[in-house]
N, C-alpha and C positions, 0 to 999 in steps of 0.2 A: 782814789778808788771809786769815785762816783759812777764810773762806767759799769760797775758790777752791781749797783744798787738794784734790788728787786729781782735779780736773776738767779735761776737755779744752777747748781753745779752737780751734774749727774755723772759725767765722764770727763776725762782730761781735755778732750777736744772742745768742750764748752768754753774753755779759756783760750784766747788767742796767744800766740807767741809773745806779743807785746804785753798782754795782761799778766802772763806768767812772770815776765821780767819785772813788771811793776810790783807784783805781789812779793817777789823775792827782795826787791829793794826796800819795800816797806817793812818786811820782816827784819831785815838787817838794822833798820832804824830803831825798831822796837827792842831788839837785842841790846843795842848800844845805850838806849835811853828809855827804859821801860816806864819811868815815872811820868814822862810826857804823854803816855797813852793810857794811863790808869783810869781815866774817866770817859773815854771815848764811847763806851757802850752803856754809860749810866742811863738807867731808865728802860733799857732793852732786856728782853727775855729770850733766852735760848731754850728750846725744848730738845732734849736728847731722847729719841725714841729708838730703843735698842731691842729689837725682836730677836736678837742673837747675842749670846754672851760676848762681852768685851771687857778688857781691862785698860790697856793703853789708849785705845782710840777714844773710848767714852770719857775717861778721866782727862785726857788732853783737851778735848773740846770744852769740858766743864771748867778746867783750870784756866784755859785761855779766856773764856768769857768772864770769869771772876776777876782775873788779872786786869781785864779791860773795863772793869767797873759794872758789868752787867750781872744778871741773875740767871739761874738755871732751874728748870723743872723737867720732869720726865720719868722714865723708868728704865731699868736695866734688865728686866725679866718680863717677857710678854705674858707669862702665866698669871701675873697680877693685874692684867688689863682686861677690858671687855672683849678682847679678841677671843678669850676662852668661852665667851657666851655667844659667839657667832658674829660679832661686829666685824664688818669688812674694813679693809685698809682705807678705802675711800671715805667711809664714815668717820673713822678715827682721825684722819687727816683734816677733814672738814671741821671737826670740833676743835682739835688742838690748834689749828692755824688761826682760829678766832681768839685764842688766848695769848699767843706769843708773837715774836717778831721774826724769828727764824727757826727752822727745824733741822737738826742733824739726825739722820736716820740710818740705822743698819738693819738689814734683813737677810735671812738665809736664801731668799728667793731672787733670782736674776730678774731685773726689770722692775723690782718693787719701787725703787726710788723714782724711776721715770713715771710709773703709775701715780705715785704720791704727788708728783709735781703737777699732774693734770687736775688735781682736786684741791690743792693748797692755795690759799690767798697770800701766803708769805713764802720766801725763798726756801727751797729744799736743798740741803747739802747731803750728798750721798756719802755715808760713812762706811760703805761696803754693801754690795748687793749680791749675795751668793758668790759664785765664781766669776762674776762679771768685772766690775771696776771698783776702784778705791781711790778717787781723785785727790783727796786731801793727803793721803799717804804719799802719793806721787809728788805733790807740792813739797812735802818734807824732804823726799829723796832728791828732788831737783835743787832745793835750797842747799842741801849737803854737798851735792856735786858742785854747785857754783862756788860755795865757800872754799872747798878743798881743791878744785881743779880750775876755777876761774871762768867757766862757761859750759855750754851744753853741746858743743860741736867737737867732732873728731875724737870720739871715745870708742873703745871696744868694751862692751858690757857683757858680762857673763851672768846669765840667769840660771839658777840651778834649783832642783827640787821638784815640787809639785807644780808644774807649769800648766797643767790642764785646768785646775781649779784655783790657781793662785791669782787672785784679783790684783794683788800688788804688782805682779809680773805683767799682767795684761795692761794695767794702767801706765806703768813706767815705760814699757816698750812702745805703747801708742804715743805717749808724750815725746819720747826721745826720737821717734821716727820723723819728727818735724824739723830736726836740725841736721845740718850738713855733716857728712863724713863719719857718721856713727855706724858701728858694726855690732851685731849681736851674736852671742854664742849661747845656745840653749842646751842645757845639760839635764837630762832626765831619762828614766826608763821609758820604753815605748808606750807603756800604759798611761803615762802622765805627760805626754808631749804637749807642747803649746798648741792651742786650737788653731784651726785653719782660718778662722775669722780674724786672727791676729796676723798670721803669716801671709795668707793669700789676699785678704781684703785690705790690710793696712800696710804691712811692710813692703810687699812686692810692688804695689802701685807707687809707693814713695821712693822706690829705688834703693831700699835699705838692704845691704848685704847681711846675710845671716847663715849660720850653720847649726846643725843639730847633732849632738853627740850623746853617748850614754855614759861616758866616763869623765869624771871631773878632772882626772889627770891629763886628759886630752885637750883641756881648755884653760887650765889655770895659769899656764905660762904666757898666754896671749892677752888676757884681759887687763884693763886698767883698774876695774873694780868689779865687785860681784854683788848681786842681790840674791839672797838665798831664801827660798820657801822650803825650809828643811823638813819639819815634822818627822815623818818616818822614812825620809828619802834614803838616808845612808844605810838603812836596813833593807832597802829594796833593790839596790843596784851596787855596782862596784864601789868599794869603800876606799877612801883616802884617809888614813889615820889623822886625827885632829892635829897632833903635833906637827905632822908633815904639812898639812894645809896651812897651819899658822906660820911655819917657817917660810914656806914658799910665798905667802902673802906678805910677810915682812920684807923679804928680798925684793919683791915686786913693788912694795910701797903702795899697797891697795888703800883706797878709801872705801871702807866697807859700808854697805847699806843693807842692814839685816832686817 
């Protein structure tokens, strides 16, 4: 993994197809033999700077660093930081990057991770920037797909829910657009359609076939698996009862990425 040393990860395209494969292979080795990796980050410090509430993402970063022998410092609530006194993100990053070896940052503002990378002396890992991207969640999704389906090509993926602000949707669709034979189905009400910077700027130039529908019933029989950004989605458009969704997915043998 020496090729990634010192590099920022702001969006999925920051990693090449080959690097994604290498990361997934390394993750499989860690799953099989975690003891062999328990000291690889000894002496290293991860800062988790979460300007937006998080449970799973923040704790997964911290747990991973601790399992690898490193230590963690940071905050889970921006109200306890100097940002409340007017400190800029640039100033925060300049200071924190002088204390640690890597920074995982989440912000409610699109582009915040990219801005942070311009002032940091250590690698910035984007843990979610508003409705933009979430590359590490995408790596987890890709790892799940590879383990359950054997690879990243020739899949039909159904994305449903809040596709306008769903950064996990934006990230995974960008990542999967680089592999052959993939097809996407986007399910959402018109108000929450996937942004054009995904469809027009990424999918269409890559030759990715996609369709947009408003009813989950119109897509569920075609997809190999589904990524759901649910929140209040099922209260906003045509509903499919949970038991029906569950039975159809069982019959289809979905690998669910929720």
